[in-house]
C-alpha distance (Angstrom), angle and dihedral (degrees) to the residues before:
residue distance angle dihedral
Q1 . . .
L2 3.80 . .
Q3 3.80 89.8 .
E4 3.79 91.8 54.9
K5 3.74 91.8 49.7
Q6 3.84 92.4 48.3
K7 3.78 89.0 47.9
A8 3.78 93.1 53.1
K9 3.85 91.3 45.8
Y10 3.78 91.2 50.5
I11 3.83 95.1 46.0
Y12 3.81 92.3 52.7
G13 3.81 96.9 33.9
V14 3.83 93.7 -124.1
L15 3.80 123.7 147.6
E16 3.84 124.9 -131.9
R17 3.84 99.8 -97.2
Q18 3.75 94.3 47.8
F19 3.83 90.1 44.9
S20 3.78 93.1 52.1
N21 3.84 90.8 46.7
L22 3.79 88.5 52.1
Y23 3.88 89.5 50.3
K24 3.81 92.0 50.4
E25 3.84 90.5 49.9
A26 3.78 90.9 46.0
S27 3.82 91.6 51.1
R28 3.81 91.1 53.2
Q29 3.82 92.9 53.5
K30 3.78 125.0 86.5
G31 3.83 117.3 -96.8
V32 3.73 132.7 29.5
T33 3.83 112.9 -14.5
G34 3.80 96.1 -144.7
E35 3.77 93.3 50.4
N36 3.80 91.6 46.2
L37 3.85 89.6 52.6
L38 3.82 92.5 51.4
R39 3.77 90.5 45.2
M40 3.79 91.6 53.1
L41 3.83 90.8 48.7
E42 3.83 90.1 50.5
Q43 3.85 90.1 50.9
R44 3.83 92.2 61.8
L45 3.75 111.4 118.6
D46 3.84 93.5 -128.1
N47 3.78 88.9 54.2
I48 3.80 91.1 51.4
V49 3.85 89.4 52.8
F50 3.79 88.2 50.8
R51 3.83 93.6 46.9
A52 3.82 90.9 49.8
G53 3.82 89.9 60.4
W54 3.83 95.0 -117.7
A55 3.76 91.2 118.1
S56 3.76 129.2 42.2
T57 3.81 95.2 -146.9
R58 3.85 135.4 20.9
P59 3.83 91.4 -113.9
Q60 3.76 88.7 54.0
A61 3.81 89.2 48.2
R62 3.78 88.8 51.0
Q63 3.74 91.8 53.2
F64 3.83 92.6 48.4
V65 3.83 88.9 53.9
S66 3.79 95.1 45.5
H67 3.82 91.2 48.5
G68 3.79 88.7 57.0
M69 3.79 101.3 -112.5
V70 3.80 95.2 135.3
N71 3.79 136.0 73.6
V72 3.77 125.8 -159.0
N73 3.77 114.0 -159.0
G74 3.81 89.8 -16.9
K75 3.80 95.8 -52.5
R76 3.87 124.6 105.0
V77 3.76 112.0 -111.0
D78 3.84 120.9 -171.6
I79 3.78 101.6 173.8
P80 3.80 112.0 103.6
S81 3.81 93.0 -158.2
Y82 3.82 92.2 54.5
R83 3.79 105.6 133.3
V84 3.80 115.3 -132.7
R85 3.79 119.8 -145.1
K86 3.74 134.0 -150.9
G87 3.84 109.8 -72.2
D88 3.81 95.4 23.3
V89 3.78 116.5 139.8
V90 3.81 114.8 -145.4
T91 3.81 115.7 -166.6
L92 3.75 135.4 177.1
R93 3.81 111.6 -116.6
D94 3.76 116.2 -110.0
K95 3.74 94.1 -113.2
S96 3.84 90.4 54.6
R97 3.76 96.0 49.1
N98 3.80 93.5 78.1
M99 3.84 95.5 47.1
I100 3.82 109.2 125.6
V101 3.77 92.1 -137.4
I102 3.78 94.5 54.4
R103 3.87 92.2 44.9
H104 3.80 88.4 49.7
N105 3.77 91.4 49.6
M106 3.78 93.6 49.2
D107 3.83 91.5 47.5
T108 3.77 99.5 44.5
I109 3.84 106.5 31.4
D110 3.77 110.1 88.8
R111 3.77 94.5 -173.7
L112 3.77 115.8 156.4
K113 3.83 109.0 -110.7
P114 3.79 111.7 -128.4
A115 3.79 115.9 -111.7
W116 3.84 91.8 -124.6
I117 3.83 94.7 64.7
E118 3.77 126.8 61.5
M119 3.75 123.8 -149.4
G120 3.82 121.0 -142.1
D121 3.83 144.1 155.1
S122 3.87 91.0 55.0
G123 3.80 91.3 -55.6
F124 3.80 99.0 -47.9
Q125 3.78 95.4 100.9
V126 3.77 133.4 58.5
T127 3.80 126.5 -168.5
I128 3.76 121.0 -161.1
D129 3.84 101.5 -133.9
E130 3.81 95.5 178.2
L131 3.75 139.9 -19.1
P132 3.80 113.2 -87.5
V133 3.83 122.7 -101.8
R134 3.80 120.8 -147.6
E135 3.78 95.1 -95.4
Q136 3.77 90.4 58.5
I137 3.87 94.0 53.2
D138 3.80 108.5 85.5
V139 3.84 96.6 -169.0
P140 3.86 113.8 130.7
V141 3.79 94.3 -130.2
R142 3.84 126.9 124.1
E143 3.75 97.5 -142.5
Q144 3.82 93.0 -174.3
L145 3.83 88.4 70.3
I146 3.82 91.0 52.4
V147 3.82 89.2 52.9
E148 3.84 90.8 49.7
L149 3.78 90.0 50.1
Y150 3.78 94.6 52.8
S151 3.74 95.0 42.8
K152 3.77 93.2 61.3
């Protein structure tokens, strides 16, 4: 159980306090707590940047966000933990579009784009069509074990 929690924290780059706060919020929501938790982790802005293929790793995506390279609905957002909602439009800022590292990532990374986000503007824009369901999240985490750990 602890291993699964540590794995999820490591994959998404979240520390313990934030993770337990996410768990508490997930348990208050309707539906399955474990799925809610994974959905909330997937909704993080740094994860969206990673899923879009602009960054090669989640830590790199986190840095891109904190350095202010990303707009959400036309406004600059530099908080990696910002949670996107359905209908949000995430775009790379004009200055960032020409960066060699981003161009390289977009050209070389053949990551499968999730069904719940839609790419546009020749790859520089992402629209959140819907919030992901468990089947669309390809993270090797058994969320039920995390729920069991926290419910002790």
